[in-house]
Residue frames as qw, qx, qy, qz and C-alpha x, y, z in Angstrom:
[[0.000, 0.890, 0.457, 0.000, 0.00, 0.00, 0.00],
 [0.432, 0.290, 0.005, 0.854, 1.49, 3.31, -1.10],
 [0.214, -0.747, -0.448, 0.443, 0.99, 6.21, 1.29],
 [0.328, 0.555, 0.236, 0.727, 0.53, 9.64, -0.26],
 [0.298, -0.655, -0.345, 0.602, 1.06, 12.90, 1.61],
 [0.329, 0.873, 0.258, 0.252, 0.23, 16.28, 0.14],
 [0.472, 0.344, -0.171, 0.794, 2.82, 19.04, -0.11],
 [0.319, -0.670, -0.031, -0.669, 0.47, 21.17, 1.99],
 [0.853, -0.499, -0.135, -0.068, 0.56, 18.61, 4.83],
 [0.790, 0.046, -0.167, 0.589, 4.37, 18.48, 4.69],
 [0.171, 0.532, -0.079, 0.826, 4.62, 22.29, 4.87],
 [0.574, -0.657, -0.089, -0.481, 2.19, 22.36, 7.78],
 [0.911, -0.339, -0.155, 0.180, 4.18, 19.73, 9.70],
 [0.630, 0.243, -0.145, 0.723, 7.52, 21.48, 9.02],
 [0.087, -0.631, 0.040, -0.770, 6.13, 24.76, 10.30],
 [0.747, -0.592, -0.106, -0.283, 4.71, 23.14, 13.44],
 [0.904, -0.179, -0.147, 0.359, 7.90, 21.24, 14.26],
 [0.490, 0.360, -0.124, 0.784, 10.25, 24.16, 13.60],
 [0.289, -0.689, 0.006, -0.665, 8.12, 26.55, 15.70],
 [0.853, -0.499, -0.126, -0.089, 8.04, 24.02, 18.55],
 [0.842, -0.036, -0.132, 0.522, 11.81, 23.47, 18.50],
 [0.279, 0.502, -0.076, 0.815, 12.72, 27.16, 18.15],
 [0.461, -0.695, -0.046, -0.550, 10.33, 28.14, 20.94],
 [0.890, -0.430, -0.124, 0.084, 11.69, 25.46, 23.27],
 [0.738, 0.124, -0.111, 0.654, 15.31, 26.44, 22.57],
 [0.197, 0.261, -0.077, 0.942, 14.72, 30.20, 23.02],
 [0.318, -0.651, -0.687, -0.053, 11.76, 30.16, 25.43],
 [0.359, -0.606, -0.317, 0.635, 12.99, 32.89, 27.81],
 [0.135, -0.192, 0.278, 0.932, 13.71, 35.36, 25.02],
 [0.148, -0.296, -0.690, -0.643, 10.52, 34.66, 23.08],
 [0.257, -0.610, -0.713, 0.229, 8.28, 34.92, 26.17],
 [0.156, -0.464, -0.131, 0.862, 9.09, 38.64, 26.25],
 [0.151, 0.207, -0.425, -0.868, 7.65, 39.09, 22.76],
 [0.517, -0.162, -0.674, -0.502, 4.93, 36.43, 22.51],
 [0.247, -0.223, 0.639, -0.693, 3.00, 36.53, 25.76],
 [0.729, 0.100, 0.319, -0.597, -0.12, 34.66, 24.63],
 [0.924, 0.350, 0.026, -0.153, 0.60, 32.51, 21.59],
 [0.578, -0.456, 0.573, 0.359, 3.62, 30.33, 20.87],
 [0.720, 0.594, 0.334, 0.132, 3.59, 31.18, 17.17],
 [0.338, -0.498, 0.351, 0.718, 6.36, 32.46, 14.94],
 [0.099, -0.001, 0.651, 0.753, 5.88, 34.10, 11.56],
 [0.490, 0.048, -0.128, -0.861, 2.55, 34.39, 9.79],
 [0.726, 0.052, 0.544, -0.418, -0.39, 32.02, 9.78],
 [0.826, 0.512, 0.011, -0.234, 0.10, 31.07, 6.13],
 [0.489, -0.417, 0.655, 0.399, 2.66, 29.26, 4.05],
 [0.575, 0.611, -0.263, -0.476, 3.35, 28.73, 0.37],
 [0.633, -0.137, 0.745, 0.159, 3.79, 25.42, -1.42],
 [0.618, 0.611, -0.190, -0.457, 4.33, 24.83, -5.12],
 [0.914, 0.061, 0.371, 0.152, 5.36, 22.00, -7.37],
 [0.081, -0.696, 0.489, 0.519, 8.52, 22.13, -9.48],
 [0.837, 0.448, -0.122, -0.290, 7.43, 19.45, -11.90],
 [0.962, 0.052, 0.040, 0.266, 10.38, 17.57, -13.36],
 [0.200, 0.897, -0.302, 0.253, 12.92, 20.38, -12.89],
 [0.772, 0.089, -0.479, 0.409, 16.31, 19.20, -11.67],
 [0.571, -0.679, -0.252, 0.387, 17.74, 20.12, -8.28],
 [0.475, -0.122, 0.164, 0.856, 20.37, 22.23, -10.05],
 [0.027, 0.513, 0.457, 0.727, 17.73, 24.20, -11.97],
 [0.444, -0.786, -0.412, -0.120, 15.75, 24.90, -8.80],
 [0.622, -0.486, -0.106, 0.604, 18.92, 25.91, -6.92],
 [0.343, 0.113, 0.268, 0.893, 19.92, 28.35, -9.68],
 [0.167, -0.663, -0.478, -0.552, 16.42, 29.83, -9.81],
 [0.561, -0.736, -0.347, 0.155, 16.40, 30.30, -6.03],
 [0.575, -0.331, 0.017, 0.748, 19.82, 31.99, -6.03],
 [0.225, 0.274, 0.372, 0.858, 18.74, 34.40, -8.79],
 [0.208, -0.788, -0.563, -0.139, 15.65, 35.64, -6.95],
 [0.329, -0.871, -0.159, 0.329, 15.89, 39.29, -5.96],
 [0.444, -0.305, 0.370, 0.757, 18.74, 40.05, -8.38],
 [0.406, 0.669, -0.011, -0.623, 18.02, 42.59, -11.13],
 [0.836, 0.371, 0.382, 0.134, 17.70, 41.08, -14.58],
 [0.489, -0.172, 0.374, 0.769, 20.49, 41.77, -17.04],
 [0.124, 0.309, 0.472, 0.816, 19.69, 44.96, -18.96],
 [0.245, -0.766, -0.588, -0.084, 17.00, 46.10, -16.54],
 [0.139, 0.444, -0.161, 0.870, 16.79, 49.63, -15.14],
 [0.309, -0.496, -0.696, 0.418, 15.81, 50.35, -11.54],
 [0.008, 0.701, 0.311, 0.642, 13.45, 53.33, -11.34],
 [0.462, -0.812, 0.053, -0.354, 13.70, 53.86, -7.59],
 [0.148, 0.575, -0.728, 0.342, 16.50, 53.42, -5.04],
 [0.689, -0.221, -0.687, 0.069, 16.69, 50.36, -2.83],
 [0.447, -0.808, 0.036, -0.382, 15.74, 51.38, 0.75]]
């Protein structure tokens, strides 16, 4: 029997586990800022499929995010 898990479920679990571990490791500091809820970040998360793209292609795409495109002109200064 093959078990299938959605990408959404994986993202949800990763967010829960990382919040739990970070909060436990830095409890005293975080208590000063989060007096009621033990949450970090926003309520949402983003998940997308990469299809059959290779790891190298995804890595390159990720590294290029936020860089100006070659030949582009910035119309306002970066704050």
